[in-house]
N, C-alpha and C positions, 0 to 999 in steps of 0.2 A: 255782391250782396243782393239777394232777391229784392224785387221791386216793392214787396210789402213792408219794407223798412224805410223809414223816412228820417233824415238827419235835419234837425232844426234847433234854434235857440230854445233853451229851457224856459218854462213858464212856472208860475207859482204851483199849479196843480201837479207838476212833475216831481216836486221835492220829496214827497213821501216815497215814491218809487226809487228815486236816487238814494235816499237815506237807507232804504232796505237793501239795495245792492251793496252799498258800502258796509252796512252792518254785517252782511254775510262775509265780506272779505275780512273784516276785523276778527270775526269769530273763527274763520276757517283757513286763513292764508297768512303768509308773511309779506304779501304785496303792500300792506300798509303797516306802519309801526304803531298806529293807534291801538289801544287796548280796550277802549270803551267807545261806543257810538257817540258822535258829537250831537249837541242839542239842535233844535230846529233853527235857532238863530244863526248857527254856523252856516246852514244851507241857504238861508235868506241872504246872508252876507255874500256868499258865492254867486247867488242869482243877481243881486244888485250890482256887485262890483263897484270899485271906486276909481278905477284906472281904465283908460281906453283899451288897454291890452288884456283886461279881465273878461273872460268869456266862459260861459257854461252852455255846452251843447248836449243834446240827447239824441239817441237813436230810439225810435218808437216803432212798434209793430202796427198792424192794421187796426188793432183795437185801441191805439194811442197809449198802450202800456210802454213804459220806458224799459228798454232792454240793455241800455248802456249809456254812459255819459263820459264826457271829457271836459276838462276845464283848464284854464290858465290863470295864474295868480302870481303875486309878488314872489320874486326869487329871494331877495334880501330887502330889509327895510331902508337901506341907505339910498339917497336920491340918485347917485350915479348908476345904480342898477335899474333904473326905471324902464329902460328899453329892453330888459331881459325879463322873461316871465318863465316860471316853472309850470310844467304841464303834468296832468294826471289823466288816466283813462281807466275805467272799470266797466266790465261787461257782466251781465247776468250769466251764471254758469251754463244755463240752458242754451245760450246762443254762441258760445265760444267756438271758434273754428269755422264760422259761417261767413267770414269776411266783413263783419260789421265794423270791427276795429280799423280795418284798412280803408274804410270810407269815413268813419267818424273822426279819426285822428287827423287825416289831411284836411278835413273841413275846419277843424279847430286851428290848425296851423295857418290855413288860408285866412281865417278871420283875424288871427293875430297879426299876420303880415299886413293886411289891409288897415289895421288900426295903428300901424307904425312900430310894432314890436320888431326889434332887430335880431334877438337871439332867444331860442326856446331851449330850455334845459329840462332834463328828466332824471330822476333818481330811481333805479330799479333794484329792488331787493333780490338777492341771489340765493338759490338758483331760480331762474324764471325764464326758460327758453322761449316761451310764447311772447313775453313782453320784449325780450331782446330782439326777436325776429320782427315784431311789429315796429319797433323803433328803427331798426335798420332798414326795413321796407319803406318807411316814411322819410328816409334820408338823414336820420340822426347818425352821428358818429360816437363811438365810445371814446370818451376822453379821460377817463380815470376811474378810480375805485378806492374804496376804503374797507378795511377788514374789521369784522366784529364790532360794528357800530350800533347794532340793534340787538336786543335780547327779547325773544318772544317764543312761546311754546317750549321753554326750557332749552333753548339753543341760541348761540351767537349767530348773527346774520351779517353777511358781507353785502355791500352795495356797489353798484356801478353807476357812474355819471355818463349821461348821453347829452349831446348838444347838436342843435341844428341852427345854422345861420339862415335867417329868413330874408335878409337883405345883404347884398354884397358889401364888403368892407369899405368900399368907396362911398356908400350911401351916407348922405349928410343927415345927421340927426336934426329933428325939429328944434328950433331955438328955445322953446319952452322947456326942453329937457336938459339943456346945458346948464351945469352947475358951476358957478364962479365963486371961488373962495374970497372972502373979504380980507 
């Protein structure tokens, strides 16, 4: 990625650019199963995060315009999943193929690992060879798939699950994340 792009944590002023990138994907691709752009509160929630493993990073150009973003968020609401986070990455169409995703996504995974996340998972709508290539380049493994789980643009869409272990299996989870049944 050329030096004119910077990867950094998102700030309040980035949210409108992030929302615009996502709105474009909603209207033009199967990369997301959203059919309408979320409201601004949705993006504020992503920015603030409620869990140490929640991160929202952006790639910005020399004018500080957001050209891509990646975030991690809850995989499932149950407590035993707290050390697993789901990831997403979106790039403005004008910068795809320039290596931005190959810097942005590893930065997100590094932030997740440093915050104690054990496992990153990602769901990729198919077909999407660019996303599959990015996930594999970043060390994700394809671990499964589901057929015809989304319906958008008058077609059924299959998905593939990808997973990356950020800590080895012998890594001891922090005691505050251990759930004991009564």
